[in-house]
ZABA-400282 format. One record per residue (C-alpha): residue number from 1; z, y, x. Coordinates in steps of 0.1 Angstrom, whole numbers, always signed. Layout:
(pt NUM, (Z, Y, X))
...
***
This chain:
(pt 1, (+188, -400, -19))
(pt 2, (+213, -390, +8))
(pt 3, (+222, -355, -2))
(pt 4, (+221, -333, +24))
(pt 5, (+250, -316, +41))
(pt 6, (+253, -277, +40))
(pt 7, (+263, -256, +68))
(pt 8, (+292, -243, +40))
(pt 9, (+308, -281, +41))
(pt 10, (+304, -284, +80))
(pt 11, (+324, -250, +88))
(pt 12, (+349, -264, +63))
(pt 13, (+363, -288, +90))
(pt 14, (+368, -261, +114))
(pt 15, (+382, -236, +87))
(pt 16, (+422, -235, +83))
(pt 17, (+429, -248, +47))
(pt 18, (+433, -212, +35))
(pt 19, (+401, -199, +39))
(pt 20, (+390, -234, +30))
(pt 21, (+408, -226, -6))
(pt 22, (+398, -195, -9))
(pt 23, (+358, -204, -8))
(pt 24, (+363, -236, -27))
(pt 25, (+342, -233, -55))
(pt 26, (+314, -225, -29))
(pt 27, (+323, -257, -11))
(pt 28, (+312, -276, -43))
(pt 29, (+276, -262, -40))
(pt 30, (+247, -278, -18))
(pt 31, (+230, -255, +12))
(pt 32, (+200, -254, -15))
(pt 33, (+221, -241, -43))
(pt 34, (+237, -213, -17))
(pt 35, (+203, -202, -8))
(pt 36, (+189, -199, -44))
(pt 37, (+219, -174, -48))
(pt 38, (+211, -154, -16))
(pt 39, (+175, -151, -31))
(pt 40, (+185, -130, -56))
(pt 41, (+196, -102, -34))
(pt 42, (+163, -96, -16))
(pt 43, (+160, -62, -33))
(pt 44, (+190, -50, -12))
(pt 45, (+194, -62, +26))
(pt 46, (+229, -44, +26))
(pt 47, (+239, -65, +0))
(pt 48, (+230, -101, +21))
(pt 49, (+249, -85, +50))
(pt 50, (+280, -80, +31))
(pt 51, (+278, -112, +22))
(pt 52, (+277, -126, +57))
(pt 53, (+308, -108, +65))
(pt 54, (+330, -123, +42))
(pt 55, (+339, -154, +64))
(pt 56, (+324, -180, +92))
(pt 57, (+311, -198, +62))
(pt 58, (+291, -172, +49))
(pt 59, (+279, -160, +81))
(pt 60, (+267, -192, +88))
(pt 61, (+250, -196, +55))
(pt 62, (+229, -160, +56))
(pt 63, (+224, -170, +92))
(pt 64, (+204, -201, +82))
(pt 65, (+190, -182, +52))
(pt 66, (+171, -152, +68))
(pt 67, (+131, -157, +74))
(pt 68, (+123, -124, +80))
(pt 69, (+136, -97, +110))
(pt 70, (+124, -60, +119))
(pt 71, (+149, -53, +147))
(pt 72, (+151, -14, +159))
(pt 73, (+156, -24, +196))
(pt 74, (+138, -51, +217))
(pt 75, (+173, -56, +243))
(pt 76, (+190, -67, +216))
(pt 77, (+163, -98, +209))
(pt 78, (+182, -125, +225))
(pt 79, (+212, -123, +202))
(pt 80, (+193, -115, +171))
(pt 81, (+169, -146, +177))
(pt 82, (+200, -167, +186))
(pt 83, (+221, -159, +152))
(pt 84, (+190, -163, +131))
(pt 85, (+169, -193, +138))
(pt 86, (+148, -200, +108))
(pt 87, (+129, -168, +113))
(pt 88, (+94, -171, +106))
(pt 89, (+79, -138, +101))
(pt 90, (+92, -111, +128))
(pt 91, (+83, -73, +126))
(pt 92, (+84, -54, +159))
(pt 93, (+67, -21, +144))
(pt 94, (+101, -4, +151))
(pt 95, (+102, -16, +190))
(pt 96, (+75, +5, +210))
(pt 97, (+87, -15, +241))
(pt 98, (+80, -48, +240))
(pt 99, (+69, -65, +273))
(pt 100, (+53, -99, +282))
(pt 101, (+94, -110, +288))
(pt 102, (+99, -102, +254))
(pt 103, (+67, -121, +241))
(pt 104, (+77, -153, +263))
(pt 105, (+114, -151, +251))
(pt 106, (+101, -149, +214))
(pt 107, (+81, -181, +220))
(pt 108, (+107, -197, +237))
(pt 109, (+133, -192, +206))
(pt 110, (+109, -195, +180))
(pt 111, (+83, -222, +183))
(pt 112, (+67, -239, +153))
(pt 113, (+91, -219, +132))
(pt 114, (+72, -186, +138))
(pt 115, (+42, -178, +113))
(pt 116, (+37, -139, +112))
(pt 117, (+43, -112, +139))
(pt 118, (+36, -77, +141))
(pt 119, (+33, -56, +171))
(pt 120, (+16, -26, +155))
(pt 121, (+34, -2, +173))
(pt 122, (+46, -25, +206))
(pt 123, (+29, -15, +238))
(pt 124, (+40, -26, +275))
(pt 125, (+26, -62, +270))
(pt 126, (-3, -80, +284))
(pt 127, (-27, -108, +276))
(pt 128, (+0, -133, +296))
(pt 129, (+24, -125, +267))
(pt 130, (+1, -128, +241))
(pt 131, (-7, -168, +256))
(pt 132, (+27, -173, +262))
(pt 133, (+32, -166, +223))
(pt 134, (+1, -184, +207))
(pt 135, (+4, -208, +226))
(pt 136, (+41, -218, +223))
(pt 137, (+42, -207, +183))
(pt 138, (+10, -228, +167))
(pt 139, (+17, -226, +134))
(pt 140, (+14, -185, +136))
(pt 141, (-13, -176, +111))
(pt 142, (-7, -136, +110))
(pt 143, (-9, -115, +138))
(pt 144, (-9, -73, +135))
(pt 145, (-16, -59, +166))
(pt 146, (-26, -26, +154))
(pt 147, (-29, +6, +184))
(pt 148, (-29, -21, +210))
(pt 149, (-54, +4, +225))
(pt 150, (-50, -11, +264))
(pt 151, (-56, -45, +247))
(pt 152, (-85, -55, +261))
(pt 153, (-113, -85, +262))
(pt 154, (-92, -109, +283))
(pt 155, (-66, -104, +255))
(pt 156, (-86, -111, +228))
(pt 157, (-94, -144, +246))
(pt 158, (-58, -153, +250))
(pt 159, (-60, -147, +209))
(pt 160, (-84, -173, +206))
(pt 161, (-62, -200, +208))
(pt 162, (-43, -193, +182))
(pt 163, (-63, -222, +161))
(pt 164, (-44, -217, +132))
(pt 165, (-46, -176, +126))
(pt 166, (-58, -170, +91))
(pt 167, (-52, -130, +93))
(pt 168, (-56, -105, +118))
(pt 169, (-51, -70, +126))
(pt 170, (-68, -52, +153))
(pt 171, (-70, -17, +142))
(pt 172, (-77, +13, +171))
(pt 173, (-79, -15, +199))
(pt 174, (-102, +3, +213))
(pt 175, (-107, -15, +246))
(pt 176, (-121, -47, +229))
(pt 177, (-154, -53, +231))
(pt 178, (-185, -77, +216))
(pt 179, (-173, -106, +244))
(pt 180, (-134, -99, +232))
(pt 181, (-144, -104, +198))
(pt 182, (-168, -132, +204))
(pt 183, (-138, -155, +219))
(pt 184, (-120, -147, +186))
(pt 185, (-147, -160, +167))
(pt 186, (-149, -191, +184))
(pt 187, (-113, -200, +188))
(pt 188, (-102, -184, +152))
(pt 189, (-123, -205, +129))
(pt 190, (-96, -202, +98))
(pt 191, (-96, -164, +98))
(pt 192, (-93, -150, +59))
(pt 193, (-84, -115, +71))
(pt 194, (-98, -93, +99))
(pt 195, (-94, -59, +105))
(pt 196, (-116, -37, +132))
(pt 197, (-108, -7, +120))
(pt 198, (-120, +18, +146))
(pt 199, (-127, -8, +171))
(pt 200, (-153, +16, +192))
(pt 201, (-160, -9, +212))
(pt 202, (-173, -36, +190))
(pt 203, (-212, -32, +175))
(pt 204, (-237, -57, +156))
(pt 205, (-232, -85, +181))
(pt 206, (-191, -91, +178))
(pt 207, (-193, -86, +137))
(pt 208, (-225, -109, +135))
(pt 209, (-206, -138, +156))
(pt 210, (-174, -134, +135))
(pt 211, (-198, -134, +102))
(pt 212, (-218, -165, +120))
(pt 213, (-183, -185, +132))
(pt 214, (-158, -176, +105))
(pt 215, (-170, -189, +74))
(pt 216, (-133, -184, +57))
(pt 217, (-132, -146, +60))
(pt 218, (-120, -128, +27))
(pt 219, (-114, -95, +33))
(pt 220, (-134, -76, +64))
(pt 221, (-124, -42, +75))
(pt 222, (-155, -28, +96))
(pt 223, (-143, +10, +95))
(pt 224, (-157, +39, +115))
(pt 225, (-174, +11, +139))
(pt 226, (-213, +17, +153))
(pt 227, (-230, -11, +132))
(pt 228, (-262, -11, +116))
(pt 229, (-279, -32, +91))
(pt 230, (-282, -59, +120))
(pt 231, (-251, -73, +112))
(pt 232, (-252, -68, +75))
(pt 233, (-277, -100, +67))
(pt 234, (-249, -121, +87))
(pt 235, (-221, -104, +66))
(pt 236, (-240, -114, +36))
(pt 237, (-240, -153, +43))
(pt 238, (-200, -152, +40))
(pt 239, (-195, -172, +3))
(pt 240, (-161, -165, +1))
(pt 241, (-162, -125, +9))
(pt 242, (-143, -108, -15))
(pt 243, (-134, -76, +1))
(pt 244, (-158, -54, +25))
(pt 245, (-149, -21, +39))
(pt 246, (-175, +1, +57))
(pt 247, (-156, +32, +56))
(pt 248, (-172, +58, +79))
(pt 249, (-198, +36, +91))
(pt 250, (-224, +59, +98))
(pt 251, (-252, +37, +109))
(pt 252, (-252, +22, +73))
(pt 253, (-282, +37, +51))
(pt 254, (-299, +23, +20))
(pt 255, (-322, -4, +42))
(pt 256, (-287, -22, +52))
(pt 257, (-277, -26, +12))
(pt 258, (-309, -38, +10))
(pt 259, (-303, -66, +33))
(pt 260, (-267, -78, +14))
(pt 261, (-291, -79, -17))
(pt 262, (-295, -118, -12))
(pt 263, (-255, -124, -6))
(pt 264, (-224, -111, -10))
(pt 265, (-221, -129, -49))
(pt 266, (-183, -131, -49))
(pt 267, (-178, -96, -34))
(pt 268, (-145, -80, -56))
(pt 269, (-145, -49, -40))
(pt 270, (-161, -24, -13))
(pt 271, (-158, +6, +4))
(pt 272, (-184, +33, +19))
(pt 273, (-165, +62, +19))
(pt 274, (-178, +88, +38))
(pt 275, (-215, +69, +44))
(pt 276, (-236, +100, +38))
(pt 277, (-266, +80, +46))
(pt 278, (-264, +60, +13))
(pt 279, (-282, +72, -19))
(pt 280, (-285, +58, -53))
(pt 281, (-319, +36, -37))
(pt 282, (-292, +18, -16))
(pt 283, (-269, +14, -44))
(pt 284, (-291, +0, -70))
(pt 285, (-296, -35, -42))
(pt 286, (-255, -38, -50))
(pt 287, (-265, -45, -88))
(pt 288, (-285, -73, -82))
(pt 289, (-263, -89, -57))
(pt 290, (-224, -79, -60))
(pt 291, (-223, -91, -98))
(pt 292, (-185, -100, -94))
(pt 293, (-175, -63, -78))
(pt 294, (-143, -50, -98))
(pt 295, (-135, -19, -73))
(pt 296, (-162, +7, -55))
(pt 297, (-149, +34, -31))
(pt 298, (-180, +61, -26))
(pt 299, (-156, +90, -14))
(pt 300, (-169, +119, +6))
(pt 301, (-204, +108, +7))
(pt 302, (-234, +116, -10))
(pt 303, (-235, +139, -44))
(pt 304, (-223, +117, -81))
(pt 305, (-257, +121, -97))
(pt 306, (-269, +108, -133))
(pt 307, (-293, +87, -106))
(pt 308, (-262, +78, -84))
(pt 309, (-244, +65, -119))
(pt 310, (-277, +52, -133))
(pt 311, (-279, +27, -104))
(pt 312, (-242, +14, -109))
(pt 313, (-245, +7, -142))
(pt 314, (-254, -31, -144))
(pt 315, (-223, -40, -127))
(pt 316, (-208, -58, -154))
(pt 317, (-170, -64, -139))
(pt 318, (-166, -27, -126))
(pt 319, (-130, -18, -133))
(pt 320, (-120, +8, -105))
(pt 321, (-138, +35, -91))
(pt 322, (-132, +66, -64))
(pt 323, (-155, +91, -59))
(pt 324, (-132, +115, -41))
(pt 325, (-142, +143, -23))
(pt 326, (-179, +140, -39))
(pt 327, (-198, +168, -53))
(pt 328, (-201, +157, -86))
(pt 329, (-222, +168, -112))
(pt 330, (-220, +169, -150))
(pt 331, (-250, +147, -162))
(pt 332, (-231, +122, -130))
(pt 333, (-201, +125, -152))
(pt 334, (-217, +116, -184))
(pt 335, (-239, +89, -167))
(pt 336, (-207, +74, -160))
(pt 337, (-193, +77, -194))
(pt 338, (-225, +57, -209))
(pt 339, (-215, +28, -191))
(pt 340, (-212, -6, -204))
(pt 341, (-181, -10, -188))
(pt 342, (-146, -3, -195))
(pt 343, (-132, +16, -164))
(pt 344, (-93, +9, -159))
(pt 345, (-95, +33, -129))
(pt 346, (-110, +66, -117))
(pt 347, (-104, +88, -92))
(pt 348, (-119, +123, -87))
(pt 349, (-96, +140, -64))
(pt 350, (-110, +171, -47))
(pt 351, (-144, +164, -67))
(pt 352, (-160, +197, -67))
(pt 353, (-181, +201, -101))
(pt 354, (-155, +184, -123))
(pt 355, (-158, +207, -156))
(pt 356, (-145, +199, -189))
(pt 357, (-177, +194, -207))
(pt 358, (-185, +162, -179))
(pt 359, (-152, +155, -177))
(pt 360, (-146, +148, -218))
(pt 361, (-176, +129, -220))
(pt 362, (-164, +105, -200))
(pt 363, (-127, +98, -213))
(pt 364, (-136, +97, -242))
(pt 365, (-158, +66, -239))
(pt 366, (-138, +49, -216))
(pt 367, (-107, +47, -235))
(pt 368, (-89, +20, -216))
(pt 369, (-82, +36, -187))
(pt 370, (-52, +33, -169))
(pt 371, (-50, +54, -140))
(pt 372, (-65, +89, -136))
(pt 373, (-68, +112, -107))
(pt 374, (-82, +144, -113))
(pt 375, (-63, +160, -83))
(pt 376, (-77, +199, -77))
(pt 377, (-101, +197, -101))
(pt 378, (-93, +233, -106))
(pt 379, (-127, +242, -132))
(pt 380, (-110, +221, -160))
(pt 381, (-88, +237, -190))
(pt 382, (-69, +221, -217))
(pt 383, (-98, +211, -233))
(pt 384, (-99, +186, -205))
(pt 385, (-63, +175, -210))
(pt 386, (-66, +174, -247))
(pt 387, (-93, +145, -248))
(pt 388, (-74, +126, -217))
(pt 389, (-42, +123, -237))
(pt 390, (-63, +117, -272))
(pt 391, (-83, +93, -258))
(pt 392, (-64, +75, -230))
(pt 393, (-35, +71, -247))
(pt 394, (-26, +37, -223))
(pt 395, (-24, +56, -190))
(pt 396, (-1, +46, -167))
(pt 397, (-10, +68, -141))
(pt 398, (-19, +108, -142))
(pt 399, (-24, +127, -109))
(pt 400, (-34, +166, -118))
(pt 401, (-23, +181, -91))
(pt 402, (-32, +218, -85))
(pt 403, (-53, +222, -122))
(pt 404, (-44, +253, -117))
(pt 405, (-66, +266, -151))
(pt 406, (-48, +241, -177))
(pt 407, (-16, +266, -196))
(pt 408, (+17, +253, -197))
(pt 409, (+10, +244, -236))
(pt 410, (-11, +217, -228))
(pt 411, (+14, +199, -208))
(pt 412, (+32, +191, -242))
(pt 413, (+4, +167, -251))
(pt 414, (+12, +147, -222))
(pt 415, (+45, +135, -235))
(pt 416, (+34, +137, -271))
(pt 417, (+4, +113, -266))
(pt 418, (+12, +93, -233))
(pt 419, (+46, +79, -234))
(pt 420, (+33, +46, -211))
(pt 421, (+32, +67, -179))
(pt 422, (+49, +53, -149))
(pt 423, (+38, +80, -127))
(pt 424, (+25, +118, -132))
(pt 425, (+20, +142, -102))
(pt 426, (+21, +179, -119))
(pt 427, (+20, +199, -81))
(pt 428, (+16, +232, -85))
(pt 429, (+4, +235, -122))
(pt 430, (+21, +259, -150))
(pt 431, (+44, +229, -165))
(pt 432, (+74, +249, -179))
(pt 433, (+108, +238, -196))
(pt 434, (+94, +228, -233))
(pt 435, (+62, +209, -212))
(pt 436, (+93, +189, -194))
(pt 437, (+112, +182, -229))
(pt 438, (+81, +169, -238))
(pt 439, (+75, +147, -211))
(pt 440, (+109, +130, -211))
(pt 441, (+94, +113, -242))
(pt 442, (+79, +94, -213))
(pt 443, (+107, +66, -208))
(pt 444, (+91, +44, -182))
(pt 445, (+84, +71, -156))
(pt 446, (+93, +59, -120))
(pt 447, (+75, +91, -100))
(pt 448, (+75, +126, -108))
(pt 449, (+63, +151, -90))
(pt 450, (+69, +184, -98))
(pt 451, (+63, +205, -63))
(pt 452, (+56, +244, -66))
(pt 453, (+61, +243, -104))
(pt 454, (+75, +279, -105))
(pt 455, (+82, +278, -143))
(pt 456, (+106, +250, -149))
(pt 457, (+142, +253, -146))
(pt 458, (+176, +236, -149))
(pt 459, (+169, +231, -186))
(pt 460, (+138, +210, -181))
(pt 461, (+148, +191, -153))
(pt 462, (+178, +183, -177))
(pt 463, (+158, +167, -202))
(pt 464, (+140, +142, -175))
(pt 465, (+178, +132, -162))
(pt 466, (+187, +126, -196))
(pt 467, (+157, +105, -206))
(pt 468, (+139, +91, -176))
(pt 469, (+165, +64, -168))
(pt 470, (+140, +42, -146))
(pt 471, (+130, +73, -119))
(pt 472, (+129, +61, -87))
(pt 473, (+111, +94, -73))
(pt 474, (+117, +129, -78))
(pt 475, (+94, +156, -60))
(pt 476, (+104, +195, -68))
(pt 477, (+94, +210, -36))
(pt 478, (+99, +248, -40))
(pt 479, (+108, +247, -73))
(pt 480, (+130, +276, -71))
(pt 481, (+142, +272, -105))
(pt 482, (+163, +242, -100))
(pt 483, (+202, +242, -91))
(pt 484, (+235, +224, -91))
(pt 485, (+234, +220, -127))
(pt 486, (+196, +202, -123))
(pt 487, (+207, +181, -99))
(pt 488, (+236, +170, -118))
(pt 489, (+215, +158, -147))
(pt 490, (+193, +138, -125))
(pt 491, (+223, +125, -108))
(pt 492, (+238, +111, -140))
(pt 493, (+208, +100, -157))
(pt 494, (+186, +83, -128))
(pt 495, (+213, +61, -114))
(pt 496, (+180, +41, -96))
(pt 497, (+169, +74, -79))
(pt 498, (+156, +55, -46))
(pt 499, (+140, +91, -33))
(pt 500, (+138, +134, -41))
(pt 501, (+123, +160, -24))
(pt 502, (+144, +192, -31))
(pt 503, (+131, +213, +1))
(pt 504, (+125, +251, -2))
(pt 505, (+150, +247, -37))
(pt 506, (+169, +277, -24))
(pt 507, (+197, +278, -49))
(pt 508, (+208, +241, -42))
(pt 509, (+242, +242, -28))
(pt 510, (+264, +213, -14))
(pt 511, (+274, +206, -53))
(pt 512, (+239, +188, -55))
(pt 513, (+248, +168, -28))
(pt 514, (+280, +155, -40))
(pt 515, (+260, +147, -72))
(pt 516, (+233, +124, -54))
(pt 517, (+257, +106, -35))
(pt 518, (+266, +86, -65))
(pt 519, (+228, +74, -65))
(pt 520, (+234, +42, -45))
(pt 521, (+197, +37, -38))
(pt 522, (+189, +68, -27))
(pt 523, (+171, +63, +7))
(pt 524, (+152, +97, +12))
(pt 525, (+165, +129, +8))
(pt 526, (+143, +160, +21))
(pt 527, (+165, +189, +16))
(pt 528, (+147, +214, +42))
(pt 529, (+153, +251, +43))
(pt 530, (+182, +249, +14))
(pt 531, (+200, +282, +30))
(pt 532, (+234, +274, +8))
(pt 533, (+234, +239, +22))
***
């Protein structure tokens, strides 16, 4: 096989000998090897930029290596696309003024190379530009047109020419109707993911056509659509469907779920948040059909009683349940505790009715929990924390914002017993320095939220800085006991810090900024109302 001539080799002939000698060791490498080296720089885009600025050879190599672009201004598209001819993913979500001329320009430069384009915040283009794009870029497999509120059925008809399309986002495309969606259904037979969230002009007819024509659908988001059980019978026949989102579909009721009874054997995730008309009667239909269901979201729905919990007991593969915002009963939580499955994730955020008795009964049965969210469960005390930390020692995420009845002594148990934690949210709690000293034993912590924790000082934060070297996110919003001394400890120990919030920490001065300047990966700093800065 004849070896491929590298770009580096071509450039070598055009350069003075001094530069050739300087880069001699790279001249020996093929283009593929240098590309492999650049692949290791994906975590930090600045590294690739630095590489490209070394010399003309490196500039050319980096230009041909880059596959993804996210420009800030559309007027520079000509220069950008000329420099980067191998781009296959173009993210224009930061360019609001994308016109038909812009899309035509992209089509002429990228052609068959382009596989994915994000236009989720772009406006000012019409069906004319879309038509040019899809006709000239025949290998497009992903298009995000979210928030294109002026896009009408004629635009959807233009999209139908994208015969290889596999993923399509039409979130808030409120002017598209069943007619336009029908065109997409007929033309885009390879669709695997389709999001129609907030497409208020789409109803049973359009969704039914998608279900009939697009047999490869894996993920389908129908949130807030005015649909009824009329289209669910067609959806139930999608033999590859894995993820179905019905959030806010007020036309869905128990009879609707009964129509799913004969199908959806492959369904793994179901979101029925804010479906107020679904009770345990409808949920019981799932137990005989969705036998592969692993993730269930029932947030802001009907009260979680023992009848609801019992109706889901036979879902033997269920691993994740979200009940956010629901009214729960003690008997309901106890019934969940009696499930034969072993839950990995449970969210009870802002659930009214969560008590020590119900929560303790649940966590003592589900010892394999990895993620637990009890945000704003204001009735629980140290009793619940004791049971959680004793039973669920393998927790990687614990969110317990505003659990105001939990005393400061209870937080010591978290550090003593849950040392696998990677995410911990203690916002608006009574945790103090002793609690933070104990929590600092959780060496894997990458996200720690301590906003409005009025009992902590520099002493506690220093323990975190000294021991939690993997920390990437730290929130100290309105934690008034923190000063420059605490920030110095964090900056020295948490060199990988990417985000920090010190807003309203009124003892912070410029010294903290000097310390944090050493955190080279820091990309988000919130410092509102720090009067001494």
